[in-house]
C-alpha positions as a printed NumPy array, in Angstrom:
array([[ 97.589, 102.609, 123.727],
       [ 94.653, 100.939, 121.979],
       [ 92.603,  98.759, 124.305],
       [ 90.902,  95.783, 122.695],
       [ 87.53 ,  94.83 , 124.192],
       [ 84.664,  92.549, 123.301],
       [ 82.223,  94.097, 120.861],
       [ 79.285,  92.108, 122.237],
       [ 77.265,  93.85 , 124.958],
       [ 74.847,  91.08 , 126.011],
       [ 75.648,  90.311, 129.697],
       [ 74.804,  86.623, 129.237],
       [ 77.278,  86.254, 126.378],
       [ 79.936,  88.171, 128.292],
       [ 79.431,  85.812, 131.237],
       [ 79.766,  82.826, 128.929],
       [ 82.957,  84.269, 127.45 ],
       [ 84.407,  84.581, 130.945],
       [ 83.776,  80.882, 131.633],
       [ 85.246,  79.902, 128.258],
       [ 88.389,  81.941, 128.875],
       [ 88.767,  80.519, 132.358],
       [ 88.336,  77.049, 130.87 ],
       [ 91.047,  77.761, 128.31 ],
       [ 93.422,  78.895, 131.047],
       [ 92.668,  75.724, 133.024],
       [ 93.157,  73.451, 130.002],
       [ 96.421,  75.181, 129.118],
       [ 97.67 ,  74.781, 132.683],
       [ 96.951,  71.046, 132.708],
       [ 98.59 ,  70.687, 129.294],
       [101.693,  72.553, 130.445],
       [102.002,  70.213, 133.43 ],
       [102.587,  67.276, 131.059],
       [106.09 ,  66.468, 129.878],
       [106.739,  65.178, 126.368],
       [106.561,  61.489, 127.255],
       [103.335,  61.93 , 129.26 ],
       [101.711,  63.723, 126.329],
       [101.609,  60.488, 124.321],
       [100.304,  58.28 , 127.12 ],
       [ 96.639,  57.176, 127.235],
       [ 94.031,  59.739, 128.228],
       [ 90.828,  58.968, 130.104],
       [ 88.996,  58.653, 126.772],
       [ 89.019,  55.093, 125.373],
       [ 91.278,  54.779, 122.344],
       [ 92.709,  58.295, 122.633],
       [ 96.098,  59.373, 123.884],
       [ 96.512,  62.723, 125.571],
       [ 97.887,  63.947, 122.252],
       [ 94.542,  63.056, 120.638],
       [ 92.744,  65.163, 123.263],
       [ 95.059,  68.138, 122.731],
       [ 94.746,  67.89 , 118.951],
       [ 90.962,  67.676, 119.198],
       [ 90.724,  70.718, 121.466],
       [ 93.045,  72.709, 119.22 ],
       [ 91.239,  71.84 , 116.003],
       [ 87.909,  72.437, 117.733],
       [ 88.969,  76.052, 118.341],
       [ 89.723,  76.459, 114.652],
       [ 86.409,  74.848, 113.7  ],
       [ 84.425,  77.162, 115.973],
       [ 86.378,  80.131, 114.621],
       [ 85.032,  79.157, 111.189],
       [ 81.493,  79.487, 112.532],
       [ 82.301,  82.913, 113.937],
       [ 83.663,  83.896, 110.52 ],
       [ 80.399,  82.649, 108.984],
       [ 78.418,  84.88 , 111.351],
       [ 80.609,  87.875, 110.584],
       [ 80.739,  87.569, 106.792],
       [ 77.502,  85.741, 105.992],
       [ 79.526,  83.285, 103.894],
       [ 78.881,  79.682, 104.923],
       [ 82.006,  78.145, 106.469],
       [ 81.139,  74.823, 108.168],
       [ 83.044,  73.503, 111.152],
       [ 84.23 ,  70.439, 109.217],
       [ 83.74 ,  69.173, 105.688],
       [ 82.682,  65.792, 107.109],
       [ 82.915,  63.663, 110.245],
       [ 85.521,  61.551, 108.496],
       [ 87.64 ,  64.626, 107.777],
       [ 87.362,  65.665, 111.415],
       [ 88.486,  62.237, 112.621],
       [ 91.42 ,  62.162, 110.182],
       [ 92.491,  65.606, 111.354],
       [ 92.539,  64.509, 114.999],
       [ 94.444,  61.305, 114.202],
       [ 97.012,  63.323, 112.269],
       [ 97.272,  65.9  , 115.037],
       [ 98.022,  63.179, 117.578],
       [101.213,  62.368, 115.622],
       [102.574,  65.912, 115.824],
       [105.589,  66.695, 117.946],
       [104.986,  67.928, 121.476],
       [106.141,  71.397, 120.463],
       [103.74 ,  71.485, 117.498],
       [100.831,  70.28 , 119.637],
       [101.442,  72.978, 122.236],
       [101.72 ,  75.545, 119.441],
       [ 98.418,  74.327, 117.965],
       [ 96.665,  74.59 , 121.332],
       [ 97.972,  78.076, 122.072],
       [ 97.526,  79.653, 118.668],
       [ 94.137,  78.123, 117.853],
       [ 92.743,  79.348, 121.173],
       [ 94.03 ,  82.878, 120.517],
       [ 92.574,  82.829, 116.995],
       [ 89.146,  81.908, 118.374],
       [ 89.277,  84.419, 121.205],
       [ 90.142,  87.233, 118.797],
       [ 87.299,  86.162, 116.495],
       [ 84.836,  86.339, 119.398],
       [ 86.284,  89.639, 120.611],
       [ 85.985,  91.325, 117.239],
       [ 82.576,  89.965, 116.227],
       [ 80.234,  92.987, 115.976],
       [ 77.474,  93.177, 118.538],
       [ 74.739,  92.894, 115.895],
       [ 76.125,  89.58 , 114.514],
       [ 75.88 ,  87.485, 117.674],
       [ 72.344,  86.283, 116.847],
       [ 73.37 ,  85.201, 113.346],
       [ 72.518,  81.527, 112.812],
       [ 75.186,  79.006, 111.88 ],
       [ 75.219,  75.213, 111.787],
       [ 76.911,  72.996, 114.365],
       [ 78.856,  69.848, 113.495],
       [ 75.734,  67.867, 114.472],
       [ 73.685,  69.786, 111.898],
       [ 71.749,  72.007, 114.329],
       [ 70.944,  75.59 , 113.431],
       [ 72.184,  77.697, 116.346],
       [ 72.906,  81.36 , 117.054],
       [ 76.639,  81.965, 116.935],
       [ 76.458,  82.976, 120.612],
       [ 75.996,  79.268, 121.412],
       [ 79.512,  78.552, 120.164],
       [ 80.817,  80.007, 123.422],
       [ 79.062,  77.308, 125.433],
       [ 80.132,  74.647, 122.92 ],
       [ 83.732,  75.642, 123.515],
       [ 83.339,  75.982, 127.281],
       [ 82.18 ,  72.406, 127.785],
       [ 84.945,  71.099, 125.499],
       [ 87.629,  72.863, 127.507],
       [ 86.54 ,  71.948, 131.011],
       [ 85.69 ,  68.317, 130.278],
       [ 88.728,  67.604, 128.131],
       [ 91.022,  69.191, 130.714],
       [ 89.827,  66.425, 133.042],
       [ 90.133,  63.852, 130.243],
       [ 93.883,  64.525, 130.149],
       [ 93.921,  62.558, 133.394],
       [ 96.727,  64.413, 135.127],
       [ 95.087,  65.727, 138.234],
       [ 92.171,  67.791, 136.977],
       [ 89.241,  67.623, 139.395],
       [ 85.518,  67.86 , 138.782],
       [ 85.19 ,  70.413, 141.56 ],
       [ 87.576,  72.714, 139.676],
       [ 84.797,  73.355, 137.152],
       [ 82.826,  76.482, 138.149],
       [ 79.425,  75.602, 139.613],
       [ 77.468,  77.514, 136.922],
       [ 79.251,  75.409, 134.297],
       [ 78.518,  72.208, 136.248],
       [ 74.813,  73.111, 136.36 ],
       [ 74.699,  73.948, 132.687],
       [ 76.417,  70.679, 131.801],
       [ 73.737,  68.728, 133.674],
       [ 70.937,  70.732, 132.047],
       [ 72.556,  70.212, 128.652],
       [ 72.77 ,  66.453, 129.101],
       [ 69.228,  66.081, 130.414],
       [ 67.939,  68.172, 127.525],
       [ 69.701,  65.907, 125.046],
       [ 68.291,  62.806, 126.711],
       [ 64.79 ,  64.273, 126.654],
       [ 64.945,  65.038, 122.929],
       [ 66.271,  61.536, 122.28 ],
       [ 63.465,  59.939, 124.28 ],
       [ 65.501,  58.42 , 127.104],
       [ 63.77 ,  57.331, 130.309],
       [ 63.071,  60.232, 132.709],
       [ 65.754,  61.232, 135.199],
       [ 65.876,  63.374, 138.311],
       [ 69.278,  64.36 , 139.672],
       [ 69.594,  65.788, 143.189],
       [ 72.716,  67.705, 144.212],
       [ 73.171,  66.866, 147.889],
       [ 75.676,  69.649, 148.523],
       [ 74.141,  72.484, 146.495],
       [ 70.456,  71.651, 146.917],
       [ 69.702,  71.722, 143.163],
       [ 67.239,  69.383, 141.509],
       [ 67.52 ,  68.672, 137.802],
       [ 64.394,  67.064, 136.385],
       [ 63.916,  65.525, 132.973],
       [ 60.466,  64.172, 132.211],
       [ 59.373,  62.078, 129.295],
       [ 55.753,  61.074, 129.755],
       [ 55.054,  57.445, 129.084],
       [ 58.74 ,  56.511, 129.17 ],
       [ 58.57 ,  54.631, 132.465],
       [ 59.493,  55.292, 136.077],
       [ 61.813,  58.173, 136.921],
       [ 65.421,  57.245, 137.674],
       [ 66.508,  59.293, 140.702],
       [ 70.179,  59.842, 141.434],
       [ 71.822,  61.926, 144.131],
       [ 75.304,  63.132, 144.919],
       [ 77.6  ,  66.154, 144.96 ],
       [ 76.926,  68.596, 142.134],
       [ 80.33 ,  68.097, 140.511],
       [ 79.993,  64.319, 140.622],
       [ 76.516,  64.417, 139.086],
       [ 78.017,  66.454, 136.238],
       [ 80.665,  63.763, 135.798],
       [ 78.047,  60.991, 135.902],
       [ 75.826,  62.723, 133.366],
       [ 78.661,  63.404, 130.908],
       [ 79.99 ,  59.851, 131.05 ],
       [ 83.138,  60.629, 133.059],
       [ 84.429,  58.717, 136.104],
       [ 82.294,  59.623, 139.11 ],
       [ 82.04 ,  58.907, 142.814],
       [ 79.389,  59.174, 145.53 ],
       [ 76.45 ,  59.251, 143.102],
       [ 73.733,  56.946, 144.403],
       [ 70.458,  55.58 , 143.121],
       [ 67.324,  56.438, 145.112],
       [ 63.878,  54.871, 145.209],
       [ 60.633,  56.86 , 145.096],
       [ 60.795,  57.399, 148.891],
       [ 64.273,  58.906, 148.672],
       [ 66.024,  55.9  , 150.194],
       [ 69.386,  54.889, 148.742],
       [ 69.293,  51.57 , 146.902],
       [ 72.889,  51.425, 145.68 ],
       [ 75.362,  53.174, 143.437],
       [ 74.038,  54.942, 140.368],
       [ 74.364,  52.905, 137.165],
       [ 76.273,  54.387, 134.22 ],
       [ 74.32 ,  57.198, 132.578],
       [ 72.921,  56.94 , 129.057],
       [ 75.143,  58.18 , 126.24 ],
       [ 75.264,  61.973, 125.951],
       [ 76.873,  62.951, 122.621]])
């Protein structure tokens, strides 16, 4: 029997693939827990039903698979032809039958996983372009997909919990958000995980006083990514609590 294995040998990429595949399994489980009527009810994302979320996640897998194809062939294949085309695709997908939506989710995820699995080891540093126009190594698509899966599983709003996200993914989410804020010139932030002992520091010199927040690691990840959060407090420079943390700046 032929055994299919990942062609990539970089341990960091293999670790990322493991988190992406676990995220896909988690998303699929939460999707399968929804009956047909529940699938068309509102999600946690304003203006989107759960069907919108499922369509987005499915089409996102296909879009990332196009980037992997780009890396493999050297022929430019963008994620989307335009933002407008992406939005139209999601709106259309949200009108599909429950059976078609589940089929889209399952088959698009398999298509992407096979593309990653079969991508030759020497192509993983090939640069492609994200939907936001950034030049990135194709290896970064694994993280792009990982954060989509874990966060949107919670956005379905049917019992997914922040603490279900693996801690390494929680930490990377926070680092990702703070990095985005820093590039955008937001006011500096320090986030302290009271349960895990981590400190996440973003500094922007000359941007004003540091905003310090503290709370459980999973809840800080929810706060930073603009999801519902609990037990995240605002601290003063002495470390004393001054109230609940205000909503975080926009991420993406």
